[in-house]
Biopython code that builds the backbone (N, CA, C, O; Angstrom):
import numpy as np
from Bio.PDB.StructureBuilder import StructureBuilder

atoms = [
    (1, "MET", "N", (-13.543, -26.416, 14.364)),
    (1, "MET", "CA", (-13.938, -25.496, 13.324)),
    (1, "MET", "C", (-12.669, -24.858, 12.763)),
    (1, "MET", "O", (-11.815, -24.403, 13.526)),
    (2, "LYS", "N", (-12.539, -24.822, 11.443)),
    (2, "LYS", "CA", (-11.430, -24.165, 10.786)),
    (2, "LYS", "C", (-11.860, -22.737, 10.457)),
    (2, "LYS", "O", (-12.965, -22.518, 9.961)),
    (3, "ILE", "N", (-10.988, -21.770, 10.733)),
    (3, "ILE", "CA", (-11.292, -20.372, 10.486)),
    (3, "ILE", "C", (-10.416, -19.863, 9.355)),
    (3, "ILE", "O", (-9.201, -20.062, 9.372)),
    (4, "PHE", "N", (-11.019, -19.209, 8.375)),
    (4, "PHE", "CA", (-10.307, -18.604, 7.254)),
    (4, "PHE", "C", (-10.421, -17.090, 7.374)),
    (4, "PHE", "O", (-11.510, -16.563, 7.602)),
    (5, "ASP", "N", (-9.321, -16.403, 7.223)),
    (5, "ASP", "CA", (-9.339, -14.946, 7.219)),
    (5, "ASP", "C", (-9.625, -14.490, 5.793)),
    (5, "ASP", "O", (-8.800, -14.700, 4.905)),
    (6, "ILE", "N", (-10.766, -13.878, 5.563)),
    (6, "ILE", "CA", (-11.147, -13.439, 4.219)),
    (6, "ILE", "C", (-10.960, -11.929, 4.058)),
    (6, "ILE", "O", (-11.527, -11.323, 3.149)),
    (7, "SER", "N", (-10.162, -11.325, 4.943)),
    (7, "SER", "CA", (-9.919, -9.888, 4.869)),
    (7, "SER", "C", (-9.182, -9.527, 3.587)),
    (7, "SER", "O", (-8.236, -10.216, 3.206)),
    (8, "PRO", "N", (-9.598, -8.462, 2.921)),
    (8, "PRO", "CA", (-8.879, -8.033, 1.723)),
    (8, "PRO", "C", (-7.544, -7.390, 2.096)),
    (8, "PRO", "O", (-7.382, -6.888, 3.208)),
    (9, "VAL", "N", (-6.608, -7.407, 1.179)),
    (9, "VAL", "CA", (-5.320, -6.742, 1.385)),
    (9, "VAL", "C", (-5.557, -5.229, 1.374)),
    (9, "VAL", "O", (-6.199, -4.698, 0.467)),
    (10, "VAL", "N", (-5.039, -4.555, 2.378)),
    (10, "VAL", "CA", (-5.177, -3.110, 2.456)),
    (10, "VAL", "C", (-3.998, -2.486, 1.708)),
    (10, "VAL", "O", (-2.842, -2.671, 2.088)),
    (11, "SER", "N", (-4.303, -1.752, 0.648)),
    (11, "SER", "CA", (-3.288, -1.126, -0.190)),
    (11, "SER", "C", (-3.915, 0.093, -0.859)),
    (11, "SER", "O", (-5.114, 0.325, -0.703)),
    (12, "PRO", "N", (-3.137, 0.874, -1.597)),
    (12, "PRO", "CA", (-3.724, 2.027, -2.295)),
    (12, "PRO", "C", (-4.825, 1.642, -3.286)),
    (12, "PRO", "O", (-5.603, 2.502, -3.701)),
    (13, "ARG", "N", (-4.903, 0.375, -3.668)),
    (13, "ARG", "CA", (-5.928, -0.070, -4.625)),
    (13, "ARG", "C", (-7.280, -0.370, -3.974)),
    (13, "ARG", "O", (-8.273, -0.537, -4.682)),
    (14, "ILE", "N", (-7.338, -0.441, -2.648)),
    (14, "ILE", "CA", (-8.589, -0.815, -1.985)),
    (14, "ILE", "C", (-9.602, 0.325, -2.071)),
    (14, "ILE", "O", (-9.254, 1.492, -1.887)),
    (15, "GLY", "N", (-10.830, -0.015, -2.347)),
    (15, "GLY", "CA", (-11.889, 0.982, -2.453)),
    (15, "GLY", "C", (-12.345, 1.474, -1.092)),
    (15, "GLY", "O", (-12.308, 0.733, -0.109)),
    (16, "VAL", "N", (-12.771, 2.716, -1.042)),
    (16, "VAL", "CA", (-13.366, 3.280, 0.172)),
    (16, "VAL", "C", (-14.691, 3.929, -0.198)),
    (16, "VAL", "O", (-14.951, 4.200, -1.370)),
    (17, "PHE", "N", (-15.511, 4.172, 0.784)),
    (17, "PHE", "CA", (-16.801, 4.829, 0.570)),
    (17, "PHE", "C", (-16.560, 6.194, -0.072)),
    (17, "PHE", "O", (-15.639, 6.902, 0.337)),
    (18, "PRO", "N", (-17.356, 6.580, -1.059)),
    (18, "PRO", "CA", (-17.162, 7.878, -1.717)),
    (18, "PRO", "C", (-17.106, 9.022, -0.709)),
    (18, "PRO", "O", (-17.995, 9.172, 0.129)),
    (19, "GLY", "N", (-16.061, 9.815, -0.805)),
    (19, "GLY", "CA", (-15.878, 10.944, 0.113)),
    (19, "GLY", "C", (-15.053, 10.611, 1.338)),
    (19, "GLY", "O", (-14.674, 11.510, 2.089)),
    (20, "ASP", "N", (-14.763, 9.328, 1.556)),
    (20, "ASP", "CA", (-13.970, 8.924, 2.716)),
    (20, "ASP", "C", (-12.485, 9.024, 2.375)),
    (20, "ASP", "O", (-12.129, 9.299, 1.229)),
    (21, "VAL", "N", (-11.619, 8.803, 3.359)),
    (21, "VAL", "CA", (-10.171, 8.962, 3.199)),
    (21, "VAL", "C", (-9.549, 7.712, 2.593)),
    (21, "VAL", "O", (-9.639, 6.626, 3.167)),
    (22, "SER", "N", (-8.921, 7.865, 1.442)),
    (22, "SER", "CA", (-8.249, 6.736, 0.778)),
    (22, "SER", "C", (-6.992, 6.331, 1.539)),
    (22, "SER", "O", (-6.444, 7.114, 2.315)),
    (23, "PHE", "N", (-6.539, 5.093, 1.307)),
    (23, "PHE", "CA", (-5.337, 4.568, 1.930)),
    (23, "PHE", "C", (-4.097, 5.243, 1.348)),
    (23, "PHE", "O", (-3.972, 5.387, 0.131)),
    (24, "GLU", "N", (-3.186, 5.651, 2.223)),
    (24, "GLU", "CA", (-1.895, 6.191, 1.794)),
    (24, "GLU", "C", (-0.835, 5.785, 2.803)),
    (24, "GLU", "O", (-1.036, 5.924, 4.009)),
    (25, "ARG", "N", (0.295, 5.282, 2.313)),
    (25, "ARG", "CA", (1.435, 4.908, 3.168)),
    (25, "ARG", "C", (2.592, 5.845, 2.872)),
    (25, "ARG", "O", (2.912, 6.091, 1.709)),
    (26, "LYS", "N", (3.226, 6.374, 3.925)),
    (26, "LYS", "CA", (4.386, 7.241, 3.782)),
    (26, "LYS", "C", (5.565, 6.590, 4.510)),
    (26, "LYS", "O", (5.472, 6.263, 5.693)),
    (27, "ALA", "N", (6.661, 6.409, 3.796)),
    (27, "ALA", "CA", (7.873, 5.835, 4.388)),
    (27, "ALA", "C", (8.696, 6.942, 5.038)),
    (27, "ALA", "O", (9.014, 7.941, 4.394)),
    (28, "SER", "N", (9.042, 6.766, 6.317)),
    (28, "SER", "CA", (9.919, 7.705, 7.020)),
    (28, "SER", "C", (11.371, 7.291, 6.847)),
    (28, "SER", "O", (12.242, 8.120, 6.583)),
    (29, "LEU", "N", (11.615, 6.001, 7.000)),
    (29, "LEU", "CA", (12.934, 5.416, 6.817)),
    (29, "LEU", "C", (12.786, 4.179, 5.941)),
    (29, "LEU", "O", (11.772, 3.484, 6.004)),
    (30, "ASP", "N", (13.803, 3.907, 5.121)),
    (30, "ASP", "CA", (13.718, 2.756, 4.221)),
    (30, "ASP", "C", (15.121, 2.249, 3.902)),
    (30, "ASP", "O", (16.040, 3.038, 3.681)),
    (31, "PHE", "N", (15.280, 0.922, 3.879)),
    (31, "PHE", "CA", (16.566, 0.314, 3.527)),
    (31, "PHE", "C", (17.039, 0.794, 2.159)),
    (31, "PHE", "O", (18.231, 1.025, 1.955)),
    (32, "ALA", "N", (16.102, 0.944, 1.220)),
    (32, "ALA", "CA", (16.449, 1.357, -0.144)),
    (32, "ALA", "C", (17.075, 2.756, -0.180)),
    (32, "ALA", "O", (17.759, 3.115, -1.138)),
    (33, "LYS", "N", (16.833, 3.534, 0.870)),
    (33, "LYS", "CA", (17.412, 4.882, 0.946)),
    (33, "LYS", "C", (18.623, 4.930, 1.866)),
    (33, "LYS", "O", (19.103, 6.006, 2.222)),
    (34, "GLY", "N", (19.120, 3.733, 2.255)),
    (34, "GLY", "CA", (20.320, 3.665, 3.092)),
    (34, "GLY", "C", (20.072, 3.727, 4.581)),
    (34, "GLY", "O", (21.028, 3.788, 5.354)),
    (35, "HIS", "N", (18.833, 3.713, 5.009)),
    (35, "HIS", "CA", (18.530, 3.740, 6.445)),
    (35, "HIS", "C", (18.758, 2.360, 7.053)),
    (35, "HIS", "O", (18.785, 1.355, 6.343)),
    (36, "ASN", "N", (18.922, 2.323, 8.369)),
    (36, "ASN", "CA", (19.181, 1.054, 9.059)),
    (36, "ASN", "C", (17.920, 0.298, 9.464)),
    (36, "ASN", "O", (18.015, -0.779, 10.052)),
    (37, "LEU", "N", (16.755, 0.832, 9.164)),
    (37, "LEU", "CA", (15.489, 0.136, 9.416)),
    (37, "LEU", "C", (14.393, 0.749, 8.553)),
    (37, "LEU", "O", (14.597, 1.773, 7.902)),
    (38, "ARG", "N", (13.250, 0.117, 8.559)),
    (38, "ARG", "CA", (12.108, 0.579, 7.767)),
    (38, "ARG", "C", (11.014, 1.063, 8.732)),
    (38, "ARG", "O", (10.573, 0.320, 9.609)),
    (39, "LEU", "N", (10.596, 2.290, 8.560)),
    (39, "LEU", "CA", (9.499, 2.867, 9.346)),
    (39, "LEU", "C", (8.521, 3.523, 8.390)),
    (39, "LEU", "O", (8.921, 4.130, 7.396)),
    (40, "SER", "N", (7.256, 3.400, 8.692)),
    (40, "SER", "CA", (6.258, 4.054, 7.848)),
    (40, "SER", "C", (5.011, 4.360, 8.658)),
    (40, "SER", "O", (4.823, 3.863, 9.768)),
    (41, "SER", "N", (4.169, 5.191, 8.070)),
    (41, "SER", "CA", (2.879, 5.522, 8.681)),
    (41, "SER", "C", (1.815, 5.389, 7.598)),
    (41, "SER", "O", (2.116, 5.414, 6.405)),
    (42, "ILE", "N", (0.578, 5.247, 8.033)),
    (42, "ILE", "CA", (-0.529, 5.169, 7.088)),
    (42, "ILE", "C", (-1.605, 6.179, 7.464)),
    (42, "ILE", "O", (-1.763, 6.544, 8.629)),
    (43, "THR", "N", (-2.331, 6.613, 6.461)),
    (43, "THR", "CA", (-3.512, 7.454, 6.637)),
    (43, "THR", "C", (-4.624, 6.784, 5.853)),
    (43, "THR", "O", (-4.447, 6.455, 4.680)),
    (44, "THR", "N", (-5.762, 6.581, 6.486)),
    (44, "THR", "CA", (-6.911, 5.982, 5.810)),
    (44, "THR", "C", (-8.153, 6.105, 6.686)),
    (44, "THR", "O", (-8.069, 6.517, 7.843)),
    (45, "THR", "N", (-9.262, 5.758, 6.146)),
    (45, "THR", "CA", (-10.497, 5.700, 6.903)),
    (45, "THR", "C", (-10.467, 4.528, 7.880)),
    (45, "THR", "O", (-9.784, 3.532, 7.638)),
    (46, "LEU", "N", (-11.188, 4.643, 8.957)),
    (46, "LEU", "CA", (-11.334, 3.510, 9.878)),
    (46, "LEU", "C", (-12.204, 2.417, 9.280)),
    (46, "LEU", "O", (-12.278, 1.310, 9.814)),
    (47, "HIS", "N", (-12.855, 2.728, 8.180)),
    (47, "HIS", "CA", (-13.740, 1.766, 7.530)),
    (47, "HIS", "C", (-13.066, 1.033, 6.378)),
    (47, "HIS", "O", (-13.759, 0.482, 5.522)),
    (48, "VAL", "N", (-11.764, 1.011, 6.331)),
    (48, "VAL", "CA", (-11.048, 0.341, 5.242)),
    (48, "VAL", "C", (-11.116, -1.179, 5.427)),
    (48, "VAL", "O", (-11.091, -1.677, 6.553)),
    (49, "GLY", "N", (-11.200, -1.899, 4.321)),
    (49, "GLY", "CA", (-11.154, -3.368, 4.372)),
    (49, "GLY", "C", (-12.406, -3.990, 4.945)),
    (49, "GLY", "O", (-13.475, -3.379, 4.973)),
    (50, "ALA", "N", (-12.248, -5.226, 5.403)),
    (50, "ALA", "CA", (-13.371, -5.969, 5.981)),
    (50, "ALA", "C", (-13.545, -5.557, 7.432)),
    (50, "ALA", "O", (-12.588, -5.551, 8.208)),
    (51, "HIS", "N", (-14.752, -5.220, 7.785)),
    (51, "HIS", "CA", (-15.030, -4.827, 9.160)),
    (51, "HIS", "C", (-16.526, -4.956, 9.436)),
    (51, "HIS", "O", (-17.334, -5.124, 8.522)),
    (52, "ALA", "N", (-16.866, -4.875, 10.697)),
    (52, "ALA", "CA", (-18.272, -4.870, 11.101)),
    (52, "ALA", "C", (-18.525, -3.577, 11.867)),
    (52, "ALA", "O", (-17.774, -3.239, 12.783)),
    (53, "ASP", "N", (-19.559, -2.866, 11.505)),
    (53, "ASP", "CA", (-19.912, -1.648, 12.227)),
    (53, "ASP", "C", (-20.678, -2.004, 13.486)),
    (53, "ASP", "O", (-21.599, -2.820, 13.457)),
    (54, "SER", "N", (-20.290, -1.387, 14.591)),
    (54, "SER", "CA", (-21.030, -1.587, 15.832)),
    (54, "SER", "C", (-22.277, -0.714, 15.798)),
    (54, "SER", "O", (-22.356, 0.215, 14.994)),
    (55, "PRO", "N", (-23.255, -1.000, 16.662)),
    (55, "PRO", "CA", (-24.431, -0.140, 16.723)),
    (55, "PRO", "C", (-24.075, 1.321, 17.034)),
    (55, "PRO", "O", (-24.820, 2.232, 16.672)),
    (56, "GLY", "N", (-22.932, 1.542, 17.705)),
    (56, "GLY", "CA", (-22.500, 2.906, 18.006)),
    (56, "GLY", "C", (-22.127, 3.705, 16.765)),
    (56, "GLY", "O", (-21.970, 4.924, 16.848)),
    (57, "HIS", "N", (-21.984, 3.058, 15.635)),
    (57, "HIS", "CA", (-21.656, 3.742, 14.383)),
    (57, "HIS", "C", (-22.889, 4.424, 13.772)),
    (57, "HIS", "O", (-22.785, 5.475, 13.139)),
    (58, "TYR", "N", (-24.040, 3.809, 13.974)),
    (58, "TYR", "CA", (-25.255, 4.329, 13.335)),
    (58, "TYR", "C", (-26.366, 4.679, 14.315)),
    (58, "TYR", "O", (-27.438, 5.117, 13.898)),
    (59, "ASP", "N", (-26.127, 4.490, 15.623)),
    (59, "ASP", "CA", (-27.128, 4.800, 16.640)),
    (59, "ASP", "C", (-26.435, 5.580, 17.757)),
    (59, "ASP", "O", (-25.507, 5.057, 18.372)),
    (60, "PRO", "N", (-26.855, 6.809, 18.036)),
    (60, "PRO", "CA", (-26.189, 7.611, 19.072)),
    (60, "PRO", "C", (-26.150, 6.925, 20.443)),
    (60, "PRO", "O", (-25.266, 7.210, 21.252)),
    (61, "LYS", "N", (-27.083, 6.042, 20.701)),
    (61, "LYS", "CA", (-27.102, 5.331, 21.986)),
    (61, "LYS", "C", (-26.591, 3.896, 21.844)),
    (61, "LYS", "O", (-26.686, 3.114, 22.790)),
    (62, "GLY", "N", (-26.053, 3.543, 20.682)),
    (62, "GLY", "CA", (-25.590, 2.182, 20.418)),
    (62, "GLY", "C", (-24.291, 1.864, 21.135)),
    (62, "GLY", "O", (-23.492, 2.751, 21.434)),
    (63, "GLU", "N", (-24.098, 0.582, 21.402)),
    (63, "GLU", "CA", (-22.885, 0.133, 22.097)),
    (63, "GLU", "C", (-21.709, 0.024, 21.127)),
    (63, "GLU", "O", (-21.897, -0.118, 19.919)),
    (64, "GLY", "N", (-20.505, 0.093, 21.669)),
    (64, "GLY", "CA", (-19.287, -0.071, 20.881)),
    (64, "GLY", "C", (-19.034, -1.541, 20.571)),
    (64, "GLY", "O", (-19.620, -2.423, 21.199)),
    (65, "ILE", "N", (-18.171, -1.800, 19.613)),
    (65, "ILE", "CA", (-17.894, -3.167, 19.171)),
    (65, "ILE", "C", (-17.290, -4.024, 20.288)),
    (65, "ILE", "O", (-17.446, -5.245, 20.277)),
    (66, "ALA", "N", (-16.612, -3.408, 21.238)),
    (66, "ALA", "CA", (-16.016, -4.161, 22.358)),
    (66, "ALA", "C", (-17.085, -4.831, 23.225)),
    (66, "ALA", "O", (-16.790, -5.766, 23.969)),
    (67, "HIS", "N", (-18.311, -4.356, 23.127)),
    (67, "HIS", "CA", (-19.411, -4.918, 23.918)),
    (67, "HIS", "C", (-20.248, -5.936, 23.149)),
    (67, "HIS", "O", (-21.221, -6.468, 23.683)),
    (68, "ARG", "N", (-19.880, -6.208, 21.913)),
    (68, "ARG", "CA", (-20.622, -7.163, 21.082)),
    (68, "ARG", "C", (-20.012, -8.551, 21.211)),
    (68, "ARG", "O", (-18.788, -8.676, 21.248)),
    (69, "PRO", "N", (-20.829, -9.599, 21.282)),
    (69, "PRO", "CA", (-20.284, -10.959, 21.292)),
    (69, "PRO", "C", (-19.703, -11.298, 19.911)),
    (69, "PRO", "O", (-20.178, -10.785, 18.898)),
    (70, "LEU", "N", (-18.693, -12.146, 19.871)),
    (70, "LEU", "CA", (-18.037, -12.517, 18.623)),
    (70, "LEU", "C", (-18.871, -13.502, 17.798)),
    (70, "LEU", "O", (-18.781, -13.503, 16.571)),
    (71, "ALA", "N", (-19.664, -14.324, 18.444)),
    (71, "ALA", "CA", (-20.399, -15.405, 17.773)),
    (71, "ALA", "C", (-21.207, -14.964, 16.538)),
    (71, "ALA", "O", (-21.181, -15.679, 15.536)),
    (72, "PRO", "N", (-21.909, -13.846, 16.557)),
    (72, "PRO", "CA", (-22.682, -13.484, 15.355)),
    (72, "PRO", "C", (-21.815, -13.183, 14.129)),
    (72, "PRO", "O", (-22.322, -13.151, 13.008)),
    (73, "TYR", "N", (-20.532, -12.965, 14.331)),
    (73, "TYR", "CA", (-19.641, -12.622, 13.226)),
    (73, "TYR", "C", (-18.887, -13.826, 12.659)),
    (73, "TYR", "O", (-18.090, -13.682, 11.732)),
    (74, "LEU", "N", (-19.135, -14.990, 13.207)),
    (74, "LEU", "CA", (-18.484, -16.206, 12.738)),
    (74, "LEU", "C", (-19.526, -17.107, 12.061)),
    (74, "LEU", "O", (-20.651, -17.237, 12.543)),
    (75, "GLY", "N", (-19.145, -17.714, 10.959)),
    (75, "GLY", "CA", (-20.075, -18.621, 10.300)),
    (75, "GLY", "C", (-19.664, -18.901, 8.884)),
    (75, "GLY", "O", (-18.622, -18.431, 8.428)),
    (76, "PRO", "N", (-20.470, -19.661, 8.187)),
    (76, "PRO", "CA", (-20.137, -20.022, 6.814)),
    (76, "PRO", "C", (-20.174, -18.813, 5.890)),
    (76, "PRO", "O", (-20.914, -17.855, 6.111)),
    (77, "CYS", "N", (-19.365, -18.886, 4.866)),
    (77, "CYS", "CA", (-19.378, -17.832, 3.859)),
    (77, "CYS", "C", (-18.981, -18.425, 2.511)),
    (77, "CYS", "O", (-18.441, -19.528, 2.431)),
    (78, "LEU", "N", (-19.253, -17.689, 1.490)),
    (78, "LEU", "CA", (-18.867, -18.074, 0.136)),
    (78, "LEU", "C", (-17.842, -17.047, -0.329)),
    (78, "LEU", "O", (-18.120, -15.848, -0.360)),
    (79, "VAL", "N", (-16.652, -17.529, -0.690)),
    (79, "VAL", "CA", (-15.605, -16.648, -1.166)),
    (79, "VAL", "C", (-15.531, -16.781, -2.675)),
    (79, "VAL", "O", (-15.311, -17.872, -3.200)),
    (80, "VAL", "N", (-15.716, -15.670, -3.370)),
    (80, "VAL", "CA", (-15.692, -15.653, -4.836)),
    (80, "VAL", "C", (-14.485, -14.846, -5.279)),
    (80, "VAL", "O", (-14.322, -13.688, -4.894)),
    (81, "LYS", "N", (-13.643, -15.465, -6.089)),
    (81, "LYS", "CA", (-12.442, -14.752, -6.577)),
    (81, "LYS", "C", (-12.676, -14.207, -7.948)),
    (81, "LYS", "O", (-11.786, -13.579, -8.523)),
]
sb = StructureBuilder()
sb.init_structure("model")
sb.init_model(0)
sb.init_chain("A")
sb.init_seg("    ")
for serial, (resi, resn, name, xyz) in enumerate(atoms, 1):
    if name == "N":
        sb.init_residue(resn, " ", resi, " ")
    sb.init_atom(name, np.array(xyz, "f"), 0.0, 1.0, " ", f" {name:<3s}", serial, name[0])
structure = sb.get_structure()
């Protein structure tokens, strides 16, 4: 089976749920500013990009994603550009 990663690029242009935290990247160090390496941090919602919500997201007694089998999340898809 060939697997394709269809995850969207996470950038300031990515949409988030209304009222949620938008993506923001802050550079601490950067070559362009004469630093010897590049360091940065990001702030965003945990729901950014492609993801699957575990039952623990919407059910107080639901299990976390670490307890879910991977098989239901793999399968055919249609990618539209």
